[in-house]
Residue, then its C-alpha position, 0 to 999 in steps of 0.5 A: m253608241r247610246g249616251s247612256i253608257t257613259l256613266p256605266v263605264a266611267f264608274r266601272q273603269i274607275w272601280s273595276r276589280s279586274h285590273s290592277g288595284v293601283v288605279r283604285m287606290v290612285s283614285s281614292l288619293s284623288i278624292a281624299g286630296i280633293a276633299i282635303g282642299v275643299a274642307a280646308l277652304l270651307l273651314l277657313d271661310s266659316f271660321m273667318n265669317g265667324f271671327q269677323g262677325a263675333i268682333m263686329d258684334f262686339l264692336s257694335d254692341a257697345n257703340p251706336p251703329v250710325v253716329v251723327t257728329a258736327p265737323g269739327g267737334g262742335a256741339l249739337s243742340g236740342r234742335d239738331v237732335v229733332l232734325v236727325e230724328r226727323l230724317a232718320s224716320s224717313i229712311p228705311g233702316l234707321g230707327r230712334v235717336s239718342p243723343y250723348l255727351e262725352k268729354a274727358a274727365v278725372v275719377s278717383g277711387n279707393g286708396g288714392s287711386v286716380a285715372g284720366i277717363v272718357l265720360r260718356a253722359v246718355d239718357p238710359a231709356a234713349e240709349a237702350p235700344v241703340s246700344s248696350l252702353s247704358q245697361s245696368l245704369p239707372a234712370g235716375g240718381r248719380e250712378a255710373v257704369i265703368g270698364s272692368d280694367l278701370a274698376v281694377r285700376l280704381r280698386v272699386a266694385v259694384g256698390d262702391s263709390m268714386r269721384i268724377a271731376s272735369t278736366e275743364t275746371i282743374d287749375v294748377t297753382a305755381a306750387g304745382r297743386a291741382l284746384v278742382d272747382t266741382i267734384v261729383g260723387v257717383r255710386i258704381a252701378g256695373v262693371r262691364d266688359f265693353g269689348l275695346a281695351e280702351y273702353n275697358s280701361g278708360l270709359a265710364v257712362v253716366t246719365l246726363e243729369t249727372a254729367s250736367a252736375v260734372f260739366g255744367a248745364d250748357g245743354g249742348y251734346s257730342a254727338a247722337g247715335v241712331e238706331l239700325d234695324r239688324d238686317a240694314d247695311p250700316v254704310s248705305t244707311s248712313s251715307a243716305l242720312s249724310e246725304a239728307l243731312r247735307s240737302e237739308y242744310v243746303d236748302s233750308r238753311h239750317d244753322r248746323y252742318m251734320e254728317a253720319e257715319a257708320f261706327l264700324a267705318r272707324h275701324e275700317n283698317l282692322f277689317r282690311a287686316f282681316g281681308l288681307e289675312r284671309f286672302g293670303m290663307t286662301l290662296v296657301l290653302a287653295l295650293i292643296t286643292v292644285v295639287a289634288l287637281l294634278n294627282l287627278s290628272s295623273a289618275l285619269a291618265m293611269i285609268a285611260l292606260e289601264h283600260r286601253r284595251d276596253t277602249g279599243v273593243l268600245r271603239a270597235m263596236g261603234a263608240g265615236p271619239g265623242t263618247i270616249f271623250r265624255v267618259a273621260l270627262t265623267q270620270g273626272l267629274l265623278l272623283g270631283v264629285s266624291g272629293c267635294a261631298a266627302g270635304t263638305l261633309f267633314a267641314s260640316a261635322a267639324i263645324f258642328l262640333v266646334n260650335r256645339v260640342i267642343p267649343f274653341r277657346l280663345e285668349d279674350s285679351v288678345y282676340w277681344v272674344d273668347t270663343l272661336v265660332a263658325r258662320i256658314d256662308p251658302g253662297t261662298w260654299v256653293v262658289i267653292a263647289g262649283g269652282t271645284l267641280a269646273a276645276c276637276l273638269a278642266a284637269s280631265l281635259v288633257p287625260a280625255a284628249g289622250a284617250v281619243a288620240v289612240p287609234p283603235a288598232e293600237c288600243v288592241r294590238h298588244e292585248 
């Protein structure tokens, strides 16, 4: 028998109307089960990618992707910044450098409201390509950009004024009164959602000149942020920069030891939790596919039983056991391909609707992002589809072996 009959025979035995409709119904249920399992896995992967990507973008938007610091919290000098700029320019993926100063301060707004904050001082021109912190912050003048929750707490809005005092210059008298040597008034140039609750409630961004007036002109920086290309890996590039800084310190006896760290590495526990959650949900949803595979195996066994006479006729006409085995495997592959195609189409349509037509809203105070989007990873989709087809073939082995094991005479004896 020629191998070209394998596909026509397999297709006819699945959808033939000359036999019981139960076979067609069970085959349809098998396809539906596989489609549901594949669609669930694809949607889970896409929405988890979208949610995790949105969180990463939100965190990275208001912070330098790569941060260079001195261990122990030591201040960086202008000479240190020049060294970082020179080394960063020699590493692919890294760009401009923006030093910044970050210290604790006390601010007061309208109605006598007072809050403790972290004051971050930047050069708006240098910070613009590194992060969005300096957005709405003019290059000159005593102005500030504050978090949205801090603005509510201080009862201020854009255009209002607030006063800043350094906690380093506060003295407490015996009577319990706080005496502050330097108080600097600034204008609110912008109120922003920085993406993190602690930033929104306790961060104010000012220029380096304003910080010098508040803390005193010491010429030091807390750290230096480094620009990162969009497609570059922050972990590998920060490691390369750390290695270059270490070599520079050892070889040239530079007076300051520094190290670089990817900002997202500071939230490693958060992304590990995402990975654990994804693993658990994938494991649960994969059980749907397991149930569908069991249904597929029973459907193929029923098809083999329903078409036992046809199998006997084929064997009598010269079809060998290999042909019958291939027909059964092809039936499983046809059902698997149909289920994968249906599940992929459904998942694609659902993603299109959520991303373009009916957005899925989230509580931004809980999830940091207000809209859930899906990001398709073609590689993962191929792995899911390929793994499902391989599992369908594996589920077809036992029914195929059972169909081959029945002797031809037994197949047609009672027909």
